[in-house]
C-alpha angles and dihedrals in degrees: 000000000000141000107242121206093176116074099164095077111070093181115118127178124204100215138093114128109280093352112152113243134159110275095019115134111252101161095094121092133180125245101220117220110228096204134045096264116111127221106261098227090049091053091048090050090051092049090052091048091049092051093051090046092052094047090050094059111133116230090209090070096042107126097167095118100027134075103242100204116177131191116207128161093345095308124113122201133177118217095194093061090048090053092052088053090055096047094089091058091045091058102044094103097241096108126083124242088253089074097041113134096018116101094176126045122190116206109204121195106205134181111157101335122123103247097184087113091078089078089067090065104038118116140152090279099037125068131177128219112193118199113193132199093182125114085230106041122194118262111282095014124132112237120228131180112271096251138116102016118247090324090070091049095050094044092046089056093048094047095047095042101034092123096041105038120150114254089250124025128190118200119202143157117246100257118106110266110253138142121289142355115282102162139297128327121358093354090083133055096181098219120137139198110342097335120131128192091246088065087070090051094058105092120220096002109190089002093292122139094214137032119215128161112195115216101163140038125199127190122204139241091006094059091222117149144191131206128206109248092225088057093054100036122047104184101065131143110269088238088062093054127087137182091200131102093264127043124257117264098039113245089357089068089075135070120248116275111279136187141195123202089221091068094072095070092052093045090054094050114104132286094040118212097249093053091046095046097050096041099045109015112033094020094214140106118295104244094189093237123137113280118215118185129184116200147158107267108227095032103261119148142125130232137178123241090249091052091054089047090057083089122051122246091253090061092060091044090057091051092045091056090058092061102035101091114045131052094229111015123179087233090068091062093047090051090052089056091048106044093112092053093045091062098033109055089163093057107043115173089218087070102037137004114243097205133040107258135189114265113273117260136202116263090250089060097045117103120251120230098262089055098047105080095042088050093053091047091051093049091050092050093049091049090050094236100113109095121222112246117197091344097311140073108261136175135154126262108233138186110259113232126214117195092258100030106078 
């Protein structure tokens, strides 16, 4: 489900990974393996997929002997130096020979999306592993039961490769990376501001062991939400754009708090977010306090092997069990909102906000969906950050995602 601000585009696609749609197969379920051993035929299928993936590497994207320096939004970064920083992890002996030679692995959760775009990013140091929940998976993909949305796919990969993870792993849905959120499936690419997909492929950028770019904030149990301005408005002054975890301009980088009456029914559905978060994510007592989570809408992020290992294998097994039965479980949406906290036990958002946010408001003062986009446009114009396009200020009207509404 989603709240749609754009009514002029009748096109709808049935297709994010694991998203519940009419006619989608939901009869499959996963038999969860209680120990660390993998099913042999699954391993054989993964080996075959990896071999095909390696053989399909495109020389045109091979940057092994070149310094692949990119300039985006005023920031320059060098991939070769990042790869040197990751070399120590690559050679620590903990990885299997199947991952030899690939410093970056991209885990793609696919349902019906066209994933041919992955060939544009392959190189000698970047490999792709496509997991498909389609009845007709792409060539070389590993088939999984159609359960649990992309959360199931990501957790399946972590659980089954905990001891042979790549030094740097990117997790992404199957739609082609592109700016903004335009609706479900291949309509949306989930990039914001000046961020490009290749930014996720650069390991240890700025010395960090993960790369998250927050585009949404959800507050529980109120159901109030914020959107990153660079995710709603495309034509912004470069100074107002950021490729970092938080938007430029502090609390001014977000929209006003907004609210939709339809959220209440979902918030009330079991298991509620507070119970789930404290039981499975933070692993502590539910103190009953307001929970505010910032997250990347669409579930795209990158983490190092050491960052994944900040949690034990059993932790991820527990999470995987929660999304291994239903096609579209509520737990999948809660996990999407909590990915950062899952990998950063020392920086839980239940303890401290990671970004400067606008002050909370009462529900009566929160914007409703029809007011949101116009409010963001007006704010951007008043702040002088909305660029004129063809003599006027223009930006697209986009559907507004909530963590469990896309």
